[in-house]
N, C-alpha and C positions, 0 to 999 in steps of 0.2 A: 731310774730315779736316783737322786743324789742329794746330799746335804753337806754343809761345811761345818767344821767345829773349830773354835778357838782352842788354843793349848796354853799350858803354862810357859813362861819365859824359858827359852832354850830347850824346850822339850824336843827330844830326838826319837822319832817313831822307831826306826830300825835299830838304834842302839838299845832301846828298851825291849823290843821283841827279841833281838838276838841275845839278850841276857839269858833267855830260856831256850832259844831255838837256834841250832847251828845253821848257818847259811848253806852249808854243803850237805846237810842231812834233812831233806824235805821230800814230800809233805809230812807234817806231823800233828795235825793236818794243815797247819799254816804253810803258806808259800810266800816267800819274799823275793823281791827283785829290787834293783836300785830305786829307792824312793817309793816302794810299794809293798803292801802286805795284803794278803787275801786268804779267806777261808769261808766255810759255811758256818755261820753262827746260829745259835738258838735264841730267838727273840720272842718272848712270850709263848714259848713252846713251839714256835713255828721255825722251821729251817729257813735261813735267810743268807744267801750268798752275798758276801761283802768284800769290796776292795777299797782299801784305804791308801791314799797317796799324800805324800808331803814333799814339797820341793826343796826345803832346807830346814835345819833345826830351828824351832821356834815358829815356823810357818804354819798357817792354818791347815787342817786336815780336810781333804776332799774325799768324801765317803760315797761310793757308788754301791747301790744295793738292788737286789732283784726280789720283789715281793708285791703281790697284788692285794695282800691282806693287811700288812703292817703299815702304820703311819710313821711319819718322819720323827715324831717325838720318841716313839718306842725304839727306833733304830739308833737315834742319837744317844739315848740313855744307855743302851747296851754297849755301844762302842766306847763311850766314856768310861763305863765300868771296866770293861775288858782291858783298856789301855791305862787304867789307873790315873786318869787325868785330874781327878779331884783329890789325890793324895799329895799333901804338902811335905816336900822333902827339905825345905829350906832350913828348918831348925837342925836337922841332922847334918846338913852341909856346913852350917855355922859352927857346930860342935867339932866336926872333922877339921875345919880350918884352924882350930886352936891346938891341934895335935901335930907335933913336929913331923911325925912319920906320914900322917894322912893328908896334911895340908896340900902337898903337891898333887894329890889325886883328885881333889875337889872338882877342878875344872873338867876332868875326864868323865865324871859320873853325874855332873849337874843336869844333863839332859835325860837321865833315866827316871822312869816311873815304873812301879811294880806292874808287870803284865800278868794277867790272871787267866785261868782256864775258862772256857765257855760255860761249862756246867759242873755241878758238884760231882756228877758221875765221871766225867772226863778227868777232873782233877784227881779223884781217888784212884782211878785205874792207872793214870800216868805216874802217880806217886808210888803206887805198889810196884810198878815196873822199875822205878828208879832204885828200889831197895838194894843196897849192898853191891851195886855195880857202878861203873863210871857214868857220868851224865851223858857223855857221847854214846856209850853203848845203849843206854836207855832210849835215847832219841832214835837210834837205829832200829830197835825193836818196835818202837811206836810207829815209825815209818812203815814197817812191814805190816802192822795191824791196819793202818790207815789205807794202804794200797790194796790189801787183801779183803778188808771188810767194811771200809768206810764208804759213805755216799759221795757222789761226784756231781758237779753242776758246771756247765759251760756257758751259762746265760750272760755273763759279763765279759764275754770275748776272751776268756781264759779259763782253763780247767781248774776249778776249785774243789776242795775236799772237806768232808766233815769227819768228826771222830765217830768210830763205830758205836752203834747202840748196843745195849745189853743183850737184846735178842740175837744180834749177829754173833756176839761172842759166845752166847750159850749154844747156838746152832753149831758153831765151830767145835765145841766139845773140848775136854781137857787135853786130849792128845793133839787136837788141832792147834790149840793155844801153845802147847809145847813146841810144835813145829815152827811157830813164829819166833821162838827163842826165849820163851818165858821160863822154861825149865821147871824147877820145883814150885815156882810161884803160880804156875798155870792153874793148879787146883784151887788155890786161894782166890785168884781172880775170877774163876768160874763160879765159885760159891758166892762171892759178892754179887755177881751178875744175877744169880738165881734169887738172892735175897731182894734185890732191887725189883726184879721182874714180878715176883709174887707178892710184893707189898710189905715184906718183912723189914725192909730198910728204906725209909723215906728220906732220901738225901736232901730234898728241898727244904725240909724242916731245919736242917743243921745251920743254914745261913743266918738264922736268928739266935743261935745258941752261943753260950760262952765256951771257952776252951775246955773247961772242966766237964761241961755237959757233953760236948762232942767226944772227948776222950772216953767218957763213960759209955757212950753208944758204940763208937767205932772200935775202941780198945778191946771190946768183948769179942770181936770178930777175929777168927784165926788168920794170921798173916798181916794184921794191922796193929802196930805198936805206937809208942809215943812219938818216935821220929816221923812216922807216916802221918800221924794226926797233925803234928806241928807243921810239916811241909804242906799238907793238905790245906791248912788254914791260910797259909800264904798264897797257895796256888789258886784257891777259889774265892777267898774273901779279900785278898790283898791286905791281910791283917799284919801290919808291920810292927805290932807290939809283941809278936811271937817270933821265935827263931829256934831252929833245931840245933841246939848247942852241942849235941853229941855227934853231929855230922862229921864223918871222917875227912871229907874234902875240905870243909871249913877249918877243921883242926890242923890239917896239913898246911893249908894256905896261911892261916894266921900264925902258925909256928914259924914259917919262913919270914913273915913280915915283922913279927914282934919277938920271936923267941930263938933267934940265932939259928934258924933252920930246924929246930927241934919241934916235933909235933906237940901241939898243946893238948892237954887233957880237957875233958868236958868242964871241970871246975874252973880251969884257967880261962876258958872261953866265956863262961858265965861271969867271972870276975872282970874280964875285959869289958863285957857288955855293961855291967853295973858301973864301971868307972866312967863310961860315957853318959851315964844318967838315963833319963827316960828315952833318949834317942838311940840307945844302944842297939836294940834289935834291928832298927832301920839302917843304922850305920853298918852293921854286919851284913845285912842284905845287900847294900850297895857295894861293899867290898867283895862279896861273892859274885856279884854281877861283873865287877871289874876283872875278877879272876877268869870267869867264863869268856869274857870278851878279849882277854889277853892284854888288858890295859896297864897291868902292873907287873913290874919285875919282882922277883922273889925277895928283893931287898926292901920292897915297899915303894920304890921309885917308879914314877910313871914311865911307860914306854914312849918312844918318840913317834910311834905310829899306831894306828888302829888296825884291828884285824878286819 
């Protein structure tokens, strides 16, 4: 079964997905190939293998999926949400164009839309894995979890993967999670899985809540702090009004771009965001995508090639 989806002008599927997923560290559970992205999504609680293809930036998406239960409307809605197709980045791009340092970068990030996780559970676990390590290292650990514990499906003529369920992580145990490379975070991840499994933490409720409400619920859990909640909100809600201002990678990168190579402190990042006005968090998001993609030299100038 298949559907087609129109996209915003200049939308680039792989550029958007690769802002979160390294092409050479897969599956996480996403798998990308030239012009193609695939994984097992959760649509209305039903596992649904999906392959999305785009022939060129700005071109319609061709979505192949495998399900005898789901209808086309449900699949299209979920793919649009996952790929952030309804998020308007133009006001942020317009504001970037007025900045002497950022204006050369606008054309490089124009095709990016915030890519989000399949489920709140996946977003939370991935965000916990990312704590205090490089983003590449976090992807490597996620790949191990997916290969070791995730579901697989070959129904669309290629092997697709899903993110492990809480039951699989619980069965693995704390020592098993440590063996995947989680280290001291293994116990925290295990405890979150147990809370989800026994109903003590209903993550589906969070998608309708404000940042303060989510922080109040998740912040009370050992191993989940403000950075985790802020990153979680971007990763699952595509909430571009939020940014983890204290993120070390962001402070390093912005220091190179704006502060003569000196790492910014959290207050400086907040001040920079405020200087951009309401579009500040989204501009910072696009800049971090550019950093992950290798599109920007440390001076703030665009590179002459894409990674």
